[in-house]
C-alpha positions as CSV (number, residue, x, y, z in Angstrom):
1,M,-1.0,7.8,-5.5
2,H,1.1,5.0,-4.1
3,R,-0.6,1.7,-3.7
4,V,-0.2,-1.5,-1.5
5,F,-1.9,-4.9,-1.4
6,L,-3.3,-6.0,1.9
7,Q,-5.3,-9.1,3.0
8,E,-9.1,-8.5,3.3
9,L,-9.0,-9.6,7.0
10,S,-6.6,-6.8,8.0
11,L,-8.9,-4.2,6.5
12,L,-11.7,-5.1,8.9
13,K,-9.9,-3.5,11.8
14,H,-9.9,0.3,12.2
15,P,-7.5,1.9,12.0
16,V,-5.5,-0.5,9.8
17,V,-2.0,-1.3,10.9
18,I,0.5,-2.3,8.2
19,G,3.7,-4.0,9.4
20,H,6.9,-5.8,8.4
21,E,8.0,-5.5,4.7
22,K,5.1,-3.4,3.5
23,A,5.6,-0.8,6.3
24,H,9.3,-0.7,5.5
25,Y,8.4,-0.2,1.8
26,L,5.9,2.6,2.4
27,F,8.1,4.4,4.9
28,S,11.7,3.8,3.7
29,V,11.3,3.3,0.0
30,L,8.2,5.5,-0.9
31,R,8.9,8.0,1.9
32,C,5.3,8.2,2.9
33,K,4.5,10.3,6.0
34,P,1.4,11.1,8.1
35,D,-1.4,12.7,6.1
36,D,-0.3,11.2,2.8
37,C,-3.0,9.4,0.8
38,I,-2.5,6.0,-0.5
39,I,-4.6,3.2,-2.3
40,V,-5.0,-0.2,-0.7
41,T,-6.2,-3.3,-2.6
42,D,-7.4,-6.5,-1.0
43,E,-7.0,-10.0,-2.6
44,K,-10.5,-9.9,-4.1
45,G,-9.5,-6.8,-6.1
46,R,-11.5,-4.2,-4.1
47,S,-9.5,-0.9,-3.7
48,Y,-9.9,1.8,-1.1
49,T,-8.4,5.2,-0.5
50,A,-6.6,5.7,2.8
51,Q,-4.8,8.4,4.7
52,I,-1.7,7.7,6.7
53,L,-2.1,8.4,10.4
54,S,1.4,7.5,11.5
55,A,4.5,6.0,9.8
56,S,7.7,4.2,10.8
57,K,9.8,1.5,9.1
58,R,8.2,-1.1,11.5
59,E,4.6,-0.1,11.3
60,V,2.3,2.2,9.3
61,T,-1.2,3.1,10.5
62,I,-3.9,4.1,8.0
63,D,-7.5,5.1,8.0
64,I,-9.8,3.9,5.2
65,T,-11.5,7.0,3.7
66,G,-13.5,5.6,0.8
67,D,-13.9,3.3,-2.2
68,Y,-11.6,3.6,-5.1
69,I,-12.8,2.3,-8.5
70,M,-10.1,0.6,-10.6
71,N,-10.9,-1.2,-13.9
72,T,-7.6,-2.7,-15.0
73,E,-8.4,-6.5,-15.0
74,S,-9.4,-8.3,-18.1
75,S,-12.4,-10.4,-18.9
76,L,-10.1,-12.8,-20.7
77,H,-8.6,-15.2,-18.1
78,I,-5.3,-16.5,-19.2
79,V,-3.4,-19.3,-17.2
80,L,0.2,-19.6,-18.3
81,I,1.6,-23.1,-17.9
82,Q,5.4,-22.5,-18.1
83,G,8.1,-25.1,-18.4
84,L,10.5,-24.5,-15.6
85,L,13.4,-22.2,-16.6
86,K,16.8,-21.8,-15.2
87,G,18.3,-18.8,-13.4
88,E,16.5,-15.5,-13.5
89,K,14.5,-16.4,-16.8
90,M,11.5,-17.7,-14.7
91,D,11.5,-14.5,-12.6
92,F,11.5,-12.5,-15.9
93,V,8.5,-14.5,-17.2
94,I,6.5,-14.1,-14.0
95,Q,7.1,-10.4,-13.9
96,K,6.3,-9.6,-17.5
97,T,3.3,-11.8,-17.9
98,T,1.8,-10.5,-14.6
99,E,2.2,-6.9,-16.1
100,L,0.3,-8.1,-19.3
101,G,-2.5,-9.4,-17.1
102,V,-2.3,-13.3,-16.8
103,D,-4.6,-14.8,-14.2
104,A,-2.3,-17.6,-13.0
105,I,1.1,-19.1,-13.7
106,I,1.7,-22.8,-13.2
107,P,5.4,-23.9,-13.4
108,V,5.8,-27.5,-14.9
109,I,8.7,-29.9,-15.1
110,T,8.9,-31.4,-18.5
111,E,11.0,-34.0,-20.3
112,R,13.6,-31.4,-21.4
113,S,13.5,-29.2,-18.3
114,Q,17.1,-28.6,-17.2
115,L,15.8,-27.7,-13.8
116,R,14.0,-30.4,-12.0
117,E,13.3,-28.8,-8.5
118,T,13.0,-25.3,-7.2
119,R,12.5,-23.5,-3.9
120,K,11.7,-20.2,-5.4
121,H,7.9,-20.2,-5.0
122,P,7.9,-17.5,-2.3
123,R,10.2,-15.4,-4.4
124,W,7.9,-15.8,-7.4
125,K,4.8,-14.7,-5.4
126,K,6.7,-11.5,-4.3
127,I,7.7,-10.8,-7.9
128,A,4.0,-11.2,-9.0
129,E,2.8,-8.9,-6.2
130,E,5.3,-6.2,-7.1
131,A,4.5,-6.5,-10.9
132,S,0.8,-6.2,-10.1
133,R,1.3,-3.2,-8.0
134,Q,3.7,-1.5,-10.5
135,S,1.3,-2.2,-13.5
136,G,-1.8,-0.9,-11.7
137,R,-3.5,-4.2,-11.5
138,T,-6.2,-5.0,-8.8
139,K,-5.4,-8.7,-8.8
140,I,-2.2,-10.6,-8.0
141,P,-2.0,-13.7,-10.2
142,E,-2.0,-17.0,-8.5
143,I,1.5,-18.6,-8.6
144,F,1.2,-22.3,-8.2
145,E,3.8,-24.8,-6.8
146,H,5.5,-26.7,-9.7
147,Y,3.9,-29.8,-11.2
148,S,5.2,-32.5,-13.5
149,F,3.8,-32.1,-17.1
150,K,1.3,-35.0,-16.8
151,D,0.1,-34.1,-13.4
152,I,-1.4,-30.8,-14.6
153,F,-3.8,-32.9,-16.6
154,I,-4.6,-35.2,-13.7
155,A,-4.9,-32.7,-10.8
156,P,-8.6,-31.9,-10.3
157,G,-9.8,-28.6,-11.8
158,L,-6.2,-27.5,-12.9
159,I,-6.9,-27.5,-16.7
160,S,-10.6,-26.9,-17.1
161,G,-11.0,-25.1,-20.4
162,K,-9.6,-24.6,-23.9
163,G,-5.9,-24.3,-24.3
164,I,-2.9,-24.1,-26.7
165,I,0.4,-26.0,-26.5
166,F,3.1,-24.2,-28.4
167,W,5.6,-26.2,-30.4
168,E,8.3,-24.9,-32.6
169,Q,8.2,-28.1,-34.9
170,G,4.7,-27.7,-36.1
171,G,1.1,-26.9,-35.4
172,E,-1.5,-24.4,-36.8
173,A,-0.8,-20.8,-37.2
174,L,-1.7,-18.9,-34.1
175,P,-4.3,-16.6,-35.8
176,A,-6.3,-19.7,-37.0
177,V,-6.2,-21.2,-33.5
178,A,-7.2,-17.9,-31.9
179,N,-10.3,-17.9,-34.2
180,K,-11.4,-21.2,-32.6
181,L,-11.0,-19.7,-29.1
182,S,-13.0,-16.4,-29.8
183,H,-15.9,-17.4,-27.6
184,T,-14.1,-18.6,-24.5
185,D,-13.2,-16.4,-21.5
186,K,-10.5,-18.7,-20.1
187,I,-7.5,-19.9,-21.9
188,F,-4.5,-22.1,-21.0
189,L,-1.2,-21.5,-22.7
190,L,1.5,-24.0,-22.5
191,I,5.0,-22.9,-23.2
192,G,8.0,-25.3,-23.0
193,P,11.4,-24.8,-21.3
194,E,14.7,-24.4,-23.0
195,G,14.6,-27.0,-25.7
196,G,10.7,-26.9,-26.0
197,F,8.3,-29.7,-25.5
198,S,9.0,-33.3,-26.7
199,E,6.8,-34.8,-29.4
200,G,5.3,-37.1,-26.8
201,E,4.2,-34.2,-24.7
202,V,2.6,-32.4,-27.6
203,L,0.7,-35.6,-28.6
204,F,-0.3,-36.2,-24.9
205,A,-1.7,-32.7,-24.7
206,S,-3.4,-32.8,-28.1
207,E,-5.2,-36.0,-27.1
208,R,-6.6,-34.2,-24.2
209,G,-8.2,-31.4,-26.4
210,L,-5.5,-28.8,-26.6
211,F,-4.6,-27.1,-29.9
212,T,-1.1,-27.2,-31.1
213,A,0.2,-24.0,-32.5
214,T,3.3,-22.3,-33.7
215,L,4.6,-18.8,-33.1
216,G,6.2,-18.6,-36.6
217,S,9.3,-19.7,-38.4
218,R,11.8,-18.1,-36.0
219,I,13.0,-20.1,-32.9
220,L,12.2,-18.0,-29.9
221,R,13.8,-18.2,-26.5
222,A,11.3,-19.8,-23.9
223,E,10.9,-16.4,-22.0
224,T,10.3,-14.5,-25.3
225,A,7.8,-17.1,-26.4
226,S,5.8,-16.7,-23.2
227,I,5.5,-12.9,-23.5
228,A,4.8,-13.2,-27.3
229,A,2.1,-15.8,-26.8
230,V,0.3,-13.9,-24.1
231,S,0.5,-10.6,-26.0
232,I,-0.7,-12.2,-29.3
233,I,-3.8,-14.0,-27.7
234,Q,-4.7,-10.8,-25.9
235,F,-4.7,-8.8,-29.1
236,A,-6.4,-11.4,-31.1
237,L,-9.3,-11.8,-28.7
238,G,-9.7,-8.1,-28.0
239,D,-8.0,-7.7,-24.7
240,M,-5.5,-4.9,-25.2
241,G,-7.8,-2.0,-24.8
242,F,-8.0,-1.1,-28.6
């Protein structure tokens, strides 16, 4: 069945009226029509079955018919702290790591960031929502506004657990670091931009309790490193479903 994310507040009214872009998506893209059944998921991850009562490109009206059990979220909460990337690279990282199951993504401006400012936050939130829907997730990861590198350590509650900063010039092998994190359920992964982190940034992070790790002897593109790091940590800590 087709699925759409809605705010919890909108589900309190019966029947539920879906407007704007999501109505257009259901009617014009998915070709939904009256009597079709869909799944709706709220921002807390609760899902319901629903039947379409009426449909147009401006408005789709549905009736909630029951609960729908989905178990696609992980008990391993990964927060990706990603050095700001140029062009569509950031879009790609947000899309693919959302599909993999990250809990949140925090863009950061580092010493070597070629991009110092962005207005793409609304676009990134849409990409994350679409990736969550496509991959069958019940949660859309939180996409933060961008921070400076040092601010992520200063902002209250932003980094509140164990983490790894990845550095191509050194650090422990990732399997060894993963063993040290085997009893945690929240992990912060720091991936640099094009050019990676500076030595000063790595030292700054390690002084604040983060492990320094390498992804191996080959130099990976920043967007490749993000996907590889998330995947390896998930596999190492038993989060890939096998």
